[in-house]
C-alpha positions as CSV (number, residue, x, y, z in Angstrom):
1,M,-11.5,22.9,2.9
2,N,-12.4,24.5,-0.5
3,G,-9.2,22.8,-2.0
4,R,-10.5,19.4,-0.6
5,K,-13.8,19.9,-2.3
6,R,-12.2,20.9,-5.5
7,S,-10.1,17.7,-5.5
8,S,-13.4,15.6,-4.8
9,L,-15.2,17.1,-7.7
10,G,-12.2,16.7,-9.9
11,A,-11.9,13.0,-9.1
12,R,-15.7,12.4,-9.8
13,S,-15.4,14.2,-13.1
14,L,-12.3,12.2,-14.1
15,S,-14.0,9.0,-13.3
16,K,-17.2,9.9,-15.3
17,H,-15.1,10.8,-18.5
18,M,-12.8,7.7,-18.1
19,S,-15.6,5.2,-17.8
20,G,-16.9,6.3,-21.2
21,V,-13.8,6.9,-23.2
22,A,-10.9,4.9,-21.8
23,F,-10.0,1.6,-23.3
24,G,-7.0,-0.7,-23.4
25,A,-5.7,-3.5,-25.7
26,A,-3.1,-6.3,-24.9
27,L,-1.4,-8.6,-27.4
28,S,0.6,-11.6,-26.2
29,A,2.7,-13.7,-28.3
30,V,3.7,-16.9,-26.8
31,G,7.2,-18.1,-27.5
32,V,9.3,-21.3,-27.2
33,A,7.4,-23.1,-24.4
34,G,4.0,-22.3,-25.9
35,A,0.7,-21.3,-23.9
36,Q,0.0,-23.0,-20.6
37,P,-3.4,-24.5,-20.1
38,H,-5.8,-22.1,-18.4
39,D,-6.7,-22.8,-14.9
40,S,-10.4,-22.3,-15.0
41,A,-10.9,-23.3,-11.3
42,A,-8.6,-20.7,-10.0
43,E,-10.3,-18.0,-12.1
44,E,-13.7,-19.0,-10.8
45,E,-12.7,-18.3,-7.2
46,P,-14.3,-15.1,-5.8
47,I,-12.1,-12.2,-4.9
48,D,-10.4,-13.3,-1.4
49,V,-11.8,-11.6,1.6
50,L,-10.9,-14.2,4.0
51,V,-7.8,-16.2,3.1
52,R,-7.6,-19.8,4.3
53,A,-4.2,-21.0,3.1
54,P,-3.4,-24.7,2.7
55,P,-0.7,-26.1,5.0
56,S,2.7,-24.4,4.1
57,P,6.2,-26.1,4.4
58,V,8.6,-24.6,6.9
59,G,9.7,-21.1,5.6
60,L,6.3,-20.1,4.3
61,G,3.9,-18.4,6.7
62,A,0.1,-18.5,6.2
63,E,-1.5,-15.3,7.6
64,D,-4.8,-16.7,8.5
65,T,-6.1,-14.7,11.4
66,S,-6.6,-11.3,9.8
67,A,-9.2,-9.8,7.6
68,H,-7.8,-9.8,4.1
69,F,-8.6,-8.4,0.8
70,T,-6.7,-9.9,-2.2
71,L,-6.8,-9.2,-5.9
72,R,-4.9,-11.4,-8.5
73,E,-3.3,-10.3,-11.7
74,R,-6.5,-10.8,-13.9
75,D,-8.5,-8.8,-11.6
76,M,-6.1,-5.7,-11.7
77,Q,-5.7,-5.5,-15.6
78,S,-8.8,-3.5,-16.5
79,A,-8.1,-0.4,-18.7
80,G,-7.2,2.6,-16.7
81,A,-6.9,0.8,-13.4
82,T,-5.0,2.5,-10.6
83,L,-3.8,1.2,-7.2
84,A,-6.0,3.7,-5.4
85,E,-9.1,2.8,-7.3
86,L,-8.6,-1.0,-6.6
87,L,-8.0,-0.3,-2.9
88,T,-11.4,1.4,-2.6
89,Q,-13.1,-2.0,-3.1
90,S,-11.9,-3.2,0.4
91,P,-13.8,-2.5,3.5
92,G,-12.1,-0.2,6.1
93,V,-10.1,1.6,3.5
94,E,-10.1,5.4,2.9
95,V,-8.3,6.6,-0.2
96,T,-7.2,10.4,-0.4
97,R,-6.6,11.5,-3.8
98,A,-6.7,14.9,-5.8
99,G,-8.3,13.3,-9.0
100,G,-5.7,12.8,-11.7
101,S,-3.9,9.5,-12.4
102,A,-0.6,11.1,-11.6
103,D,-1.7,13.1,-8.5
104,L,-0.9,12.3,-5.0
105,A,-2.9,9.5,-3.6
106,T,-2.6,7.9,-0.1
107,V,-4.3,5.1,1.7
108,A,-5.5,4.8,5.3
109,V,-7.2,1.9,7.1
110,R,-9.6,1.8,10.0
111,G,-9.3,5.4,11.0
112,S,-5.4,5.5,10.9
113,S,-3.3,7.9,9.0
114,A,-1.4,6.9,5.8
115,A,1.7,6.9,7.8
116,Q,0.4,4.0,9.9
117,L,0.1,1.4,6.9
118,P,3.4,0.1,5.7
119,V,3.4,-0.8,1.9
120,Y,5.7,-3.5,0.6
121,L,6.9,-4.1,-2.9
122,G,8.7,-7.4,-3.4
123,G,9.4,-7.3,0.4
124,V,10.8,-3.9,0.6
125,R,8.9,-1.1,2.5
126,L,8.3,1.9,0.4
127,N,7.1,4.3,3.1
128,D,9.4,7.3,3.1
129,E,10.9,9.0,6.2
130,I,9.2,12.4,5.2
131,T,5.5,11.9,5.7
132,G,5.8,8.2,6.6
133,S,3.4,7.4,3.6
134,I,3.9,6.5,0.0
135,D,2.2,8.0,-3.1
136,L,0.1,5.3,-4.6
137,S,0.0,7.0,-8.0
138,T,3.8,6.0,-8.3
139,L,3.1,2.3,-7.9
140,P,1.5,1.1,-11.4
141,V,-0.5,-2.2,-11.2
142,W,0.5,-3.5,-14.7
143,M,3.4,-5.6,-13.3
144,L,1.7,-6.8,-10.2
145,H,0.9,-10.6,-9.8
146,R,-1.0,-10.1,-6.5
147,M,-2.0,-7.4,-4.2
148,Q,-3.1,-8.3,-0.6
149,L,-4.3,-5.9,2.0
150,Q,-4.1,-7.0,5.6
151,R,-6.3,-5.1,7.9
152,G,-5.3,-4.7,11.5
153,H,-3.1,-7.7,11.9
154,S,0.0,-7.8,9.7
155,G,1.4,-11.1,8.6
156,L,5.0,-12.8,8.7
157,Q,6.2,-10.9,5.7
158,A,5.8,-7.5,7.2
159,D,8.7,-6.3,9.2
160,R,6.6,-3.8,11.3
161,L,3.7,-4.5,13.6
162,G,1.7,-1.5,12.3
163,V,-1.7,-0.4,13.8
164,A,-3.4,-0.6,10.3
165,G,-1.9,-3.9,9.0
166,A,0.1,-4.0,5.9
167,L,-0.3,-3.7,2.1
168,L,1.8,-6.3,0.2
169,L,2.4,-6.0,-3.6
170,V,3.8,-9.1,-5.2
171,P,5.5,-8.4,-8.6
172,R,5.0,-10.9,-11.7
173,I,7.3,-13.7,-12.0
174,A,8.3,-15.5,-15.4
175,R,6.4,-18.8,-15.6
176,R,7.2,-19.4,-19.3
177,T,9.0,-18.0,-22.2
178,E,6.8,-15.2,-23.6
179,G,6.6,-11.6,-25.0
180,R,3.9,-9.0,-24.3
181,L,3.0,-5.8,-26.0
182,R,0.4,-3.4,-24.3
183,L,-0.9,-0.1,-25.7
184,G,-3.3,2.2,-24.0
185,L,-5.3,5.2,-25.1
186,S,-7.5,7.2,-22.9
187,S,-9.3,10.7,-22.6
188,F,-7.4,13.8,-21.8
189,G,-4.3,13.0,-23.9
190,G,-3.6,9.6,-22.0
191,R,-1.1,7.4,-24.1
192,S,0.7,4.3,-22.7
193,A,3.0,1.5,-24.1
194,A,4.4,-1.4,-22.3
195,L,6.7,-4.1,-23.5
196,S,7.8,-7.2,-21.6
197,A,9.8,-10.3,-22.2
198,A,10.0,-13.5,-20.0
199,F,12.4,-16.3,-20.1
200,G,12.0,-19.4,-18.0
201,N,12.6,-23.1,-17.4
202,G,12.4,-25.5,-14.6
203,R,15.3,-24.0,-12.8
204,A,15.5,-20.3,-13.5
205,A,13.3,-17.6,-14.8
206,S,13.6,-13.8,-15.6
207,L,11.3,-11.1,-16.6
208,L,12.2,-7.8,-18.1
209,A,9.7,-5.0,-18.7
210,L,9.5,-1.2,-19.6
211,R,6.6,1.2,-19.9
212,Y,6.1,4.7,-20.9
213,R,3.0,6.7,-20.0
214,R,1.8,10.3,-20.5
215,S,-1.3,12.5,-20.0
216,R,-2.4,16.1,-20.2
217,G,-4.8,15.6,-17.2
218,D,-6.9,18.6,-18.2
219,F,-10.2,17.1,-17.2
220,P,-13.1,19.6,-16.4
221,F,-14.5,20.2,-12.9
222,S,-17.1,22.4,-11.3
223,D,-15.7,25.6,-9.6
224,D,-17.9,27.3,-7.0
225,R,-15.4,30.1,-6.7
226,G,-15.2,29.7,-2.9
227,T,-19.0,30.3,-2.3
228,A,-20.4,26.8,-1.7
229,F,-23.9,28.1,-0.9
230,D,-24.1,30.5,-3.9
231,P,-24.6,28.4,-7.1
232,S,-25.1,31.6,-9.3
233,D,-21.3,32.0,-9.8
234,D,-20.4,28.4,-10.4
235,R,-18.7,27.6,-13.6
236,S,-17.0,24.7,-15.3
237,R,-13.1,25.0,-15.5
238,H,-10.5,22.6,-17.0
239,R,-7.6,21.6,-14.9
240,R,-4.3,23.2,-15.8
241,N,-0.6,22.3,-15.3
242,A,-1.7,18.7,-14.6
243,D,0.3,17.0,-17.3
244,H,2.8,14.3,-16.7
245,Q,5.0,11.6,-18.3
246,Q,6.7,8.6,-16.6
247,F,8.8,5.6,-17.2
248,D,9.2,2.5,-15.1
249,F,11.4,-0.5,-15.5
250,W,11.1,-3.9,-13.8
251,N,13.4,-7.0,-13.8
252,S,12.5,-10.0,-11.6
253,A,14.3,-13.3,-11.5
254,S,14.2,-16.5,-9.6
255,V,16.8,-19.4,-9.5
256,R,16.0,-22.8,-8.1
257,L,18.9,-23.8,-5.8
258,P,19.7,-27.4,-4.9
259,D,17.9,-27.0,-1.6
260,G,16.5,-23.6,-1.8
261,Q,15.6,-20.5,-3.8
262,L,16.9,-17.0,-4.7
263,D,14.6,-14.2,-5.8
264,V,15.7,-10.8,-7.1
265,L,13.7,-7.7,-8.0
266,V,15.1,-4.6,-9.6
267,H,12.6,-1.7,-10.2
268,G,13.2,1.9,-11.5
269,F,10.5,4.8,-11.7
270,S,10.8,8.3,-13.0
271,R,8.2,11.0,-13.4
272,R,7.9,14.6,-14.6
273,A,4.7,16.3,-13.9
274,G,3.0,19.7,-13.2
275,A,2.1,20.4,-9.7
276,A,-1.6,21.5,-10.2
277,G,-2.2,22.4,-6.5
278,L,-5.7,23.2,-5.1
279,Q,-7.7,24.1,-8.2
280,L,-9.6,26.9,-6.6
281,V,-6.4,29.0,-7.4
282,G,-4.3,26.5,-9.3
283,S,-0.6,26.7,-10.4
284,R,0.8,27.6,-13.7
285,K,4.4,27.0,-13.7
286,T,5.2,24.7,-10.6
287,R,6.6,21.4,-11.7
288,S,7.7,18.3,-9.8
289,R,10.1,15.4,-10.3
290,V,10.0,11.9,-8.7
291,H,12.7,9.2,-9.1
292,R,12.8,5.9,-7.3
293,A,15.2,2.9,-7.6
294,L,14.7,-0.3,-5.8
295,A,16.8,-3.5,-5.4
296,A,15.7,-6.5,-3.4
297,A,17.0,-10.2,-2.9
298,S,15.8,-13.1,-0.9
299,V,17.4,-16.4,-0.6
300,T,16.0,-19.5,1.4
301,L,18.3,-22.4,2.3
302,P,18.1,-25.3,4.7
303,C,20.0,-24.8,8.0
304,Y,22.1,-28.0,7.0
305,R,22.1,-30.5,4.3
306,G,18.9,-32.4,4.0
307,A,17.1,-30.5,6.7
308,D,13.4,-30.5,6.5
309,D,12.7,-28.9,10.0
310,C,14.9,-25.9,9.9
311,R,15.2,-23.3,7.2
312,L,17.2,-20.0,6.8
313,Q,15.8,-16.9,5.1
314,L,17.9,-13.7,4.4
315,D,16.1,-10.8,2.9
316,S,18.1,-7.7,1.7
317,G,16.7,-4.5,0.3
318,L,18.0,-1.1,-1.0
319,L,15.6,1.9,-1.8
320,R,16.6,5.2,-3.0
321,A,14.2,8.0,-3.7
322,R,14.4,11.6,-5.0
323,Y,11.8,14.3,-5.1
324,G,12.0,17.8,-6.5
325,L,9.6,20.7,-6.6
326,F,10.4,23.7,-8.7
327,D,8.3,26.8,-8.1
328,P,9.6,29.9,-10.0
329,L,6.4,31.9,-9.4
330,L,6.3,30.8,-5.7
331,E,2.7,29.5,-6.3
332,A,3.0,26.5,-3.8
333,G,4.9,28.2,-1.0
334,P,7.8,30.5,0.0
335,D,10.5,28.3,-1.5
336,A,11.3,28.4,-5.2
337,R,13.3,25.0,-5.2
338,V,12.8,22.1,-2.8
339,M,14.9,19.0,-3.1
340,T,14.6,15.8,-1.0
341,A,16.6,12.6,-1.3
342,G,16.3,9.5,0.9
343,L,18.3,6.3,1.1
344,R,17.3,3.0,3.1
345,F,19.0,-0.2,3.5
346,T,17.3,-3.2,5.2
347,E,18.6,-6.7,6.3
348,R,16.6,-9.4,7.9
349,L,17.6,-12.8,8.9
350,R,15.1,-15.4,10.2
351,V,15.4,-19.0,11.2
352,A,12.2,-21.3,10.7
353,L,12.0,-24.3,12.9
354,S,9.3,-27.0,12.9
355,P,9.5,-28.7,16.4
356,R,6.3,-30.7,15.7
357,P,3.8,-31.0,12.9
358,N,1.6,-27.8,12.1
359,T,3.9,-25.7,14.3
360,T,6.4,-23.3,13.0
361,V,8.6,-21.0,15.2
362,W,10.5,-18.0,13.6
363,L,13.5,-16.5,15.3
364,G,15.1,-13.5,13.7
365,A,16.6,-9.9,13.7
366,G,16.2,-7.0,11.4
367,F,18.4,-4.1,10.7
368,E,17.6,-0.9,9.0
369,G,19.7,2.2,8.2
370,G,18.2,5.3,6.5
371,Q,19.3,8.8,5.5
372,L,17.4,11.8,4.5
373,W,18.6,14.9,2.8
374,Q,16.6,18.1,2.3
375,Q,17.4,21.6,0.8
376,R,15.3,24.5,0.2
377,D,16.5,27.1,-2.2
378,R,20.3,27.8,-1.6
379,R,20.1,27.4,2.2
380,P,22.4,24.7,3.7
381,A,21.0,21.1,3.3
382,R,19.7,19.4,6.4
383,R,20.7,15.9,6.8
384,S,19.2,13.3,9.3
385,A,19.6,9.6,9.8
386,R,17.9,6.8,11.6
387,L,19.1,3.3,12.5
388,V,16.6,0.6,13.6
389,L,17.5,-2.8,15.3
390,R,14.7,-5.3,16.0
391,P,14.9,-8.7,17.3
392,E,11.6,-10.7,16.7
393,V,10.0,-14.1,17.3
394,A,6.8,-15.6,15.7
395,I,4.8,-18.8,16.1
396,T,2.3,-20.2,13.9
397,A,0.5,-23.3,15.1
398,A,-2.7,-25.4,14.4
399,P,-3.1,-27.4,17.6
400,W,-6.4,-28.8,16.0
401,P,-7.5,-28.9,12.4
402,Q,-10.2,-26.1,13.1
403,L,-7.9,-23.9,15.1
404,H,-5.0,-21.7,13.9
405,V,-2.9,-19.4,16.1
406,D,-0.4,-16.7,15.2
407,L,1.9,-14.9,17.7
408,K,4.4,-12.2,16.8
409,A,6.6,-10.3,19.2
410,A,9.3,-7.7,18.6
411,L,11.5,-5.3,20.4
412,N,12.4,-2.0,18.6
413,C,15.4,0.1,19.2
414,H,15.4,3.4,17.1
415,T,18.4,5.8,17.1
416,T,17.8,9.1,15.4
417,R,20.3,11.8,14.4
418,S,20.0,15.3,13.0
419,G,22.4,18.0,13.8
420,A,22.6,18.6,17.3
421,N,19.5,16.3,18.2
422,N,20.8,12.9,18.6
423,S,19.4,9.9,20.5
424,E,21.1,6.6,21.3
425,C,18.3,4.1,21.1
426,G,16.0,6.9,22.1
427,V,12.9,4.7,21.5
428,L,13.1,1.2,23.1
429,Q,9.7,-0.3,23.0
430,P,8.1,-3.8,22.7
431,A,5.3,-4.7,20.2
432,G,3.2,-7.8,19.6
433,Q,0.3,-9.5,18.0
434,L,-1.8,-12.5,18.8
435,G,-4.4,-13.8,16.4
436,V,-6.8,-16.7,16.6
437,R,-9.1,-18.3,13.8
438,W,-11.5,-21.1,14.4
439,Q,-13.0,-22.9,11.4
440,W,-16.3,-23.7,12.9
441,R,-17.9,-24.5,9.6
442,P,-16.2,-25.9,6.3
443,S,-17.1,-22.6,4.6
444,A,-17.3,-20.3,7.6
445,N,-14.8,-19.0,10.5
446,V,-14.5,-16.7,13.4
447,F,-11.4,-14.8,14.0
448,A,-10.0,-12.3,16.6
449,N,-6.7,-10.3,16.9
450,V,-5.3,-8.3,19.7
451,G,-1.9,-6.4,19.6
452,R,0.2,-3.6,20.9
453,Y,1.9,-1.4,18.6
454,V,4.5,1.6,18.6
455,R,5.0,4.3,15.9
456,V,8.0,6.3,16.0
457,P,7.6,9.8,14.5
458,T,9.1,10.2,10.9
459,L,12.0,12.5,10.3
460,G,9.7,14.8,8.5
461,E,7.4,15.0,11.5
462,L,10.2,15.7,13.8
463,Y,12.1,18.3,11.7
464,G,9.6,19.6,9.2
465,I,9.0,19.1,5.4
466,T,8.3,22.7,4.0
467,A,7.7,26.2,5.4
468,T,3.9,25.4,5.5
469,V,4.3,21.8,6.9
470,R,6.4,22.4,10.2
471,G,8.1,19.9,12.3
472,N,7.8,19.2,16.0
473,H,11.1,17.8,17.6
474,T,9.3,17.3,20.9
475,L,7.0,14.5,19.5
476,R,6.7,11.3,21.5
477,P,6.3,7.9,20.0
478,E,2.7,6.8,19.5
479,R,1.7,3.6,21.5
480,G,-1.5,1.8,21.5
481,T,-3.6,-1.3,21.8
482,M,-5.9,-2.8,19.1
483,L,-8.5,-5.5,19.0
484,D,-10.8,-6.8,16.3
485,V,-13.3,-9.6,16.1
486,G,-14.8,-10.9,12.9
487,I,-16.9,-13.6,11.2
488,G,-17.0,-14.6,7.5
489,G,-17.6,-17.3,5.0
490,Q,-17.8,-18.3,1.4
491,W,-20.5,-20.4,-0.4
492,R,-20.1,-22.0,-3.8
493,K,-22.2,-24.3,-5.9
494,K,-21.1,-25.1,-9.4
495,R,-20.5,-21.8,-11.2
496,V,-22.3,-19.6,-8.6
497,G,-20.5,-18.3,-5.4
498,A,-20.9,-15.8,-2.7
499,F,-19.0,-14.4,0.3
500,A,-19.7,-12.1,3.4
501,Q,-17.8,-10.8,6.2
502,L,-18.5,-8.7,9.3
503,V,-15.7,-7.1,11.5
504,G,-15.7,-5.0,14.5
505,F,-12.6,-3.2,15.6
506,V,-11.4,-0.8,18.4
507,R,-8.0,0.9,19.0
508,W,-6.8,2.8,22.1
509,A,-3.8,5.0,21.5
510,D,-1.5,7.2,23.7
511,D,0.3,10.2,22.4
512,L,-1.5,9.8,19.1
513,I,0.3,11.7,16.3
514,V,-2.1,14.1,14.4
515,Y,-1.8,17.4,12.5
516,R,-3.5,20.7,13.2
517,R,-3.4,24.1,11.7
518,T,-1.3,26.9,13.4
519,S,-2.3,30.5,13.7
520,L,0.2,31.4,10.9
521,G,-1.7,29.1,8.5
522,A,0.9,26.2,8.6
523,V,0.2,22.6,9.8
524,S,2.2,21.0,12.5
525,P,2.0,17.6,14.2
526,Y,1.2,17.1,17.9
527,N,0.6,14.3,20.3
528,A,-3.0,13.8,21.4
529,A,-2.8,12.5,25.0
530,T,-5.3,9.6,24.5
531,A,-7.6,8.7,21.6
532,R,-10.2,5.9,20.8
533,V,-11.1,4.7,17.3
534,M,-13.7,2.2,17.0
535,G,-15.8,0.9,14.1
536,V,-17.6,-1.8,12.0
537,E,-16.8,-2.9,8.5
538,A,-18.8,-5.3,6.2
539,A,-18.2,-6.8,2.8
540,V,-20.5,-8.9,0.6
541,G,-20.0,-10.2,-3.0
542,G,-20.7,-13.0,-5.3
543,H,-19.8,-14.3,-8.9
544,W,-21.4,-16.1,-11.6
545,G,-18.6,-18.1,-13.5
546,R,-15.9,-16.0,-14.7
547,T,-18.3,-13.5,-16.4
548,L,-20.1,-11.5,-13.7
549,R,-19.0,-10.2,-10.3
550,V,-20.5,-8.1,-7.9
551,R,-19.2,-6.7,-4.4
552,G,-20.1,-4.0,-1.9
553,A,-18.3,-2.8,1.3
554,I,-19.3,-0.3,4.0
555,T,-17.3,1.0,7.0
556,V,-18.5,3.1,9.9
557,V,-15.8,4.7,12.1
558,D,-15.9,6.7,15.3
559,P,-12.6,8.4,15.9
560,R,-12.4,10.4,19.2
561,D,-9.8,12.5,21.1
562,R,-10.2,11.4,24.7
563,S,-7.6,13.8,26.2
564,A,-8.7,15.9,29.2
565,D,-8.0,19.2,27.3
566,S,-9.9,18.2,24.1
567,L,-12.6,20.3,22.6
568,R,-16.4,19.7,22.9
569,N,-16.1,18.5,19.3
570,D,-13.7,15.7,20.1
571,T,-13.7,14.0,16.6
572,L,-10.2,13.5,15.4
573,P,-9.5,15.6,12.3
574,L,-9.1,14.2,8.7
575,R,-10.8,10.9,9.3
576,S,-13.9,9.9,7.3
577,R,-16.6,8.5,9.5
578,L,-18.4,6.6,6.7
579,T,-17.2,5.0,3.5
580,A,-19.1,2.8,1.1
581,F,-18.4,1.0,-2.1
582,A,-20.4,-1.0,-4.6
583,R,-19.2,-2.6,-8.1
584,A,-20.6,-4.9,-10.7
585,A,-18.1,-6.0,-13.4
586,L,-18.4,-8.2,-16.6
587,R,-15.3,-9.8,-17.6
588,S,-14.4,-10.9,-21.1
589,P,-13.5,-14.6,-22.0
590,H,-9.9,-15.8,-21.5
591,W,-7.8,-16.5,-24.6
592,N,-4.4,-17.9,-24.4
593,T,-2.8,-15.8,-27.1
594,L,-4.9,-12.9,-27.8
595,G,-6.8,-10.6,-25.3
596,L,-8.9,-7.5,-25.8
597,S,-10.6,-5.8,-22.9
598,F,-12.8,-2.6,-22.5
599,A,-13.6,-0.6,-19.4
């Protein structure tokens, strides 16, 4: 608990100093094609909370029935912005972070855990098989075109029907020939430089980008020396062993085929950093390394020449990640060297049929193969593998102009292998979602979603991660039912606009996977027999032209363990019961060839 408190104080200290000192500058030089006219109408739209997409052709799904939070590229380009910071603007979101820009940061939605929210980059799911989550600090926002958080009901792009929805990160694509140079300077030794070049015409486009970033991360924080109720011994300390340096590379390409399209994404990330640990004690020599390589390709073609009512979509992805922790003084645990490597390959084939106007039927199947390799010190490496086969069907229909219906169903078959522990299709469970949206006014709508989900324990939860984070091979898959109902709307008159949204949600879970502390000081997962999570989330906001934007969000959650042997205090651990956010932002004018912004 003291470590958690130290992290919170450190985060506030960093935010306070960064807001006063950090600044960024961007210089764009337009090349052969010249600058495109600025779309002022698009920029004047408020940040999306409810998305009402226009009718889409066959092969493009419009996820209209869920509560959305969407940020565009311009909204994510403020100096010093991180993905964790941007996500705090959404209702229903709980972000856990240690404070520094390179420290571990995870996101959870509606009282779930970080392992229950799949995160996709270019269509590839990034959640690892160790903890089931993804470190948001390894996902820079400088190359993102759009970020969309779907709360509760996941859309057609997601290959998993998760309890919390899905987070979709869409990389930038080239729209014209241009070059960009971005330099950044921030407090606590922060330096960054990014260079990108884009080439495109009517048939093909490619974007190449490279970025370097470093920081000392030695921001001050208040240390109460373990005596929270005795302020006499409090003192201010500087964070130590919190430096980092990182590189990331991007290459996105799009080719227009005679009757279809091919999209390709290649991404690499590498970081070396100090592992600061809990600042009540801190670490001096512990270091960490993170490396990630991603490749994805998506092709869309007609089922046959000239077909307008049938299209094929094939998505392929390859993800390789490595993590190393080097602890010569044994400050973080009993192991001086911990190495983890993972490899995942995914393939997804879908057919989109349009039997009647405003109706699309998706038929498909997905395959996923993953391997996990772990080694601690010089002990023999542990290897585990998982195969997943999932047939699926989805229907999107608009029987009336005011009514939109989404239906998704899948059958999941999971095979897990690790040494002597093998299971041939050990988990065979159905999952599904049904969503309805009614546009009862031109600027207001009502929506409802109901679904059944299944979450299989990750390999790390089954077999352990470190000596202090133990595994439990007896874990059973988590199953549950979720329901949400909401109302929202937008209003706009000339340059002034506003939006509001109110959503109520409830989830009933069987065999909920949660962590608890053991008598030896380690933590291990277990299945809570039954659990119930319910809550309310609200968001309001407005804008005046492209200059001023204000927004606020609040979420109240009541997570309870309803097992027969639960404690008198049956609140589920590690869940925030109240989160709130408020923000007012001034934006600089848009210039086609030169931009300068301060934050």
